[in-house]
Structure formats: C-alpha cells, structure tokens
N, C-alpha and C positions, 0 to 999 in steps of 0.2 A: 063914424063918430059914436062914442059911448059915453053916457052920462052915469056916474055912480054917486049915490047919496050916502053919506056916513053920518050917523047921528046916535049918540049915546048919552044918557044923563050921567054916566060914570066916567066920561072923558075928562081929561084935564080941562079946566075952564068949563065946568059942567053946563050942559045945555047948548053948547056950540053946535051949529049945523055945518057940515063940511060937505060941499058939493064939488066933485071933481069931474072935469070934462076931458075925455081922451080923444084927441083928434090926431090920428097917425097918418092921414092922407098925405100930408106934406112930405113926411119921411119916406113913405112907400114910393111916392112918385119920384122923389129925388133918387132913391136907391135903384129903382127900375131903370131910370135915365142913365145912371152911371153904369149899371150892369150891361146895358145895351151898347153903350160907348166902348166898354171893355171887350164885349164880343165882337164889335166891328173893327177894333183897332188892329193894325198890322205893325208890328215893330220891325222896321227895316233899316232904320238909320239912328244916328245919335239924337236927331230931333224928336222922332217918334218914341224913342227910348225915354227921353226926358218927359214927353207928354204922358207916357204910361205912369211915370212917377207922380205927375200932377193928378191923374185919376185917382191914384192911391191916397194922395194927400186930401183930396176933395172928400173922398168916401170916409176917411178917418175923421175928418172935421165934422161931417154930418152925424156920424156915429156917436162922437163925443157930445154933440148938442143934444141927441136924443137921450144919451145916457144921463147928462146933467138934468134934463127935464124930468126923466124917470125918478132920479134920486130926490128931486124936490116933491114930486107928487107922493112918494111913498113915506115921506117924513111923518105925516099925521098917523098913518097906519103903523108905523114902527113905534110912534109914541104910545098908541093904543095898546099894542102888544106888550111893550114894557110895562105900562100901567097895570094891565090885567095880571101879568105874571108876578109883579110885586104884591098886588092885592091878595092873591091866592097863596103866596109863599108861606105866610104865617100859619094859617090853619092847616095846610099840608104838613109843615113841621111839627105842629102839635099832635096831629094824627100819627106821625112817625115816633113822637115820644112815648105813645101808648106802647109800642112794640119794645122800645128801649127799656122802659121801666119793668114791664111784666116779663119780658124774655130773661132778664137777669135773675129774677125770682124763680122763674121756671127752671132755668138751668142749675141754680143752686139746689133746688129740690131734687131734680133729676139725678144730679151727680151723687147725692147722698143716698138716694133710692137705689141707684145702680150699684153703688157700693154695698148696700144692705142686701140686695138680691144676690149679688155675686158671692157674698159670704154664706148665704143660705145654699146657694148652688154648690160651693166648695164642701160644705158639710154633707150635702147629698152625695157628692162624688166620693167623699170618704167613706160613706155608708155603702155605696154601690161597690167600692173596691174591697171592702172588708167582707161584704157578703160574697163576692167573687173569689176572694181568697179561701173562704170556707168551702165553697163548692169545687174549687180547684183541687183542694186536698183529697176530695173524694174521687176525682178522676184517676184512671188507672195508668194513662200514659202522659208523658211530658208534653207532647203535641196537644193533647186534649186540654191540659192545664193552661198551657199558653194561649190557646183559643178563647178560654173563658176569661182570662186576665186581660187580653187584648180587647175583647168586646167590652169589658166593663171600663177600660181606660178610654176607649172611644166614646162610650156613652157619657162618661164623666167630662170629657173635653167639650162634648156638644152642650152639656148642661152649663158649663162656664161660658161658652161662647153665646148661648142664647139668653144668658142672665141679663136683666135690664129691663127698663121701662118700655113697654111695647106702644105701638100707635094707639092713641087716645082719640075718641070721637066726641065732640062737644054737643050740646043740646041745640045748637043752631046751625048745624051742618058742617062745622069745621072738623078737619082731621089733623091731629098734631103728633109730630114725631120729630126726629132730629136728622141732620145731615152732616156727615163728617167731611171735612176737607183737610188736606195735608199740604204743607209748605216746607221747603228745604232752603237752607242758606249755608254756603261754604264761607267760614270766617277765617280759616287758616288752611290756605292751599297746600302747603308743604305737608302738614300733618294729615290732611285729607288724602293727598296722593299717596302717602306712605301707607295709610290704612287701605286704600284701593288695591295697591300692590299685594298687600297681605291677603286681601279678600280673593284676588285672583289666584295667588299661590295656594290658597286653601281649596282650590278646585271648583271656583265659582265663575270661571271665565266665560262659560256659555251665557250666563245671565247678563253679561255686560256688552253693550254696543260700543266698541272702542272708537267706532266712527264719530261718536259724540264728543270725543276729545280734541277734535280739530280745532276748537276754540278754547284756548287756555286762559283767557281773561275771566274775571269773576262772574260775568253773566254766563259764560260757557260752563264754568264750574257748577254754578247753581243748577243750570239745566241738566247737567250730568247727574248731580246729586238727586234731582227730582226723578230722573229714570231709574236710579238705584232704588228709590223709594217704591217706584211702580213694580219692581220685581220682588219686593218683599223685604228689603234691607230696612231695618227700623231705626238704625243710627250708625254713625261712623265718626271717629275722632276728627276734629277739625271742621265739623259741619253740624248744623242745627236741623234736626228733623222734627218738625212741629205738627201736631195734630190738633185741629180745632173743631168744634161742634156748635152748630147753631140751630135754633128752632126753625122748623119748617111747617108752615100751615098752608094747606091747599084745599 
C-alpha cells in the first residue's frame, strides 16, 4: 500500500488537498491466482478448452477493473499537468516573440551588409585581375601567363565566396551567425523530367542516382529534386530550388 499526498495552491479549486491511496494487493493476489491456474491447467477436452477461455475472460475483467481505477486516480494529476502547461504557455510564447521580432531586423541588415561586402569583394577581384593581367604581359611564356591569370582568378573567387558578415560575438556570451537550409519542390513533373533528361545527356549521369526514380509520385519527385540539389544543381525547370537562411545563436 502506498499513500500519495498532492497539494498545490495553484491547483484548480485552489487550496484543495488530494490524498491518493494505492492498494494493489487485491489485484496482485488475483493475478497470481489466475496465473497459477493457467500454469496448472491441462487442455485435453472441449470442457477444459472452454475453461481456458473462462480464465482468459476472468483475467481480462480484472485487468479492465484495474485500468478503470488507474484512470480515475490519474485524473487530478492530468488536470494539474494541463493547468501548469496552460499557465506557462503565454510567457513562453512571449519569449519566442523576442526572436521573431529581432531576427527579422537582423536578417534585413545582414542581407544588405552581405550585398555591400560582396560588391567590395567584386571590386577587389577586378583589381586583382587587372594587376594579374599587367604581370602576365611581362611573362615570357604563355604557360607562365596562364598561371598568373589562373592564380588571380582563384583568389578573386575566394574573395567573393568569403564575402559576407562573419560570426559575431555578443557582450553576454552569445555567438551569432547564420545557417542556410535548402528545400526543393517539383511543381511540374513533365517539365522537370524533361530537364532531367537534358541534364543526363549533357554528361552528368554519374551525379544522378537513378534508383531514386523508383517512386514517380510527387513525394518521390521532391526527394529526387532534393538529391539533385545535394550534388550541386542550383535549379531545374519544373521545380523550385529554395535556399533559406536563419539566425543561429549558440
């Protein structure tokens, strides 16, 4: 036998004292008795076969009685859980509003700043390429000229790729950056498959897992488009390839 006392001033009908007494002895004794009968039983005739059914019926009835009692006992606890969850829902939602409000402002600034930094990087790349062209003219062999120009092109591409707002650290221990996520949606299967065939005919067959085409319904097409995005395809007719970015604070 176990006694549980439940009391909270925040319970519905504040100040109510709830005392729950759990006595499972009767159920355990009944269960043990039925188990022993089942172990001793020998089913050798239609009569004993029917008695086996009786044992199952008795056990099922006792189990339902125990379940009904359990359900009744947990009602106040479930009411308390429901009450607490509802009470905390509003402040939690308000805390969530903080992110929604400030994240929109942060992303607006970041997109503008990324664009500005990319423009700066493009000008720097143009400068690098112009300087490389001047140096290439001084080289005596075509191979040396190409080496200078290739190095400048690679450096310029890295400048563009690295342009953008970097990880920022706050005064109170936060580190703020962004995380990019990608999604795909096939909205015109016929057009998408036509583009896929053209993609394969252009020599890209090795990038494609044709086994993914087993499922031709829309869900399967979306999954296939997602795999295309994973191997670097940025877009195809008949499908939307969407890139989204969200603030990440950790």
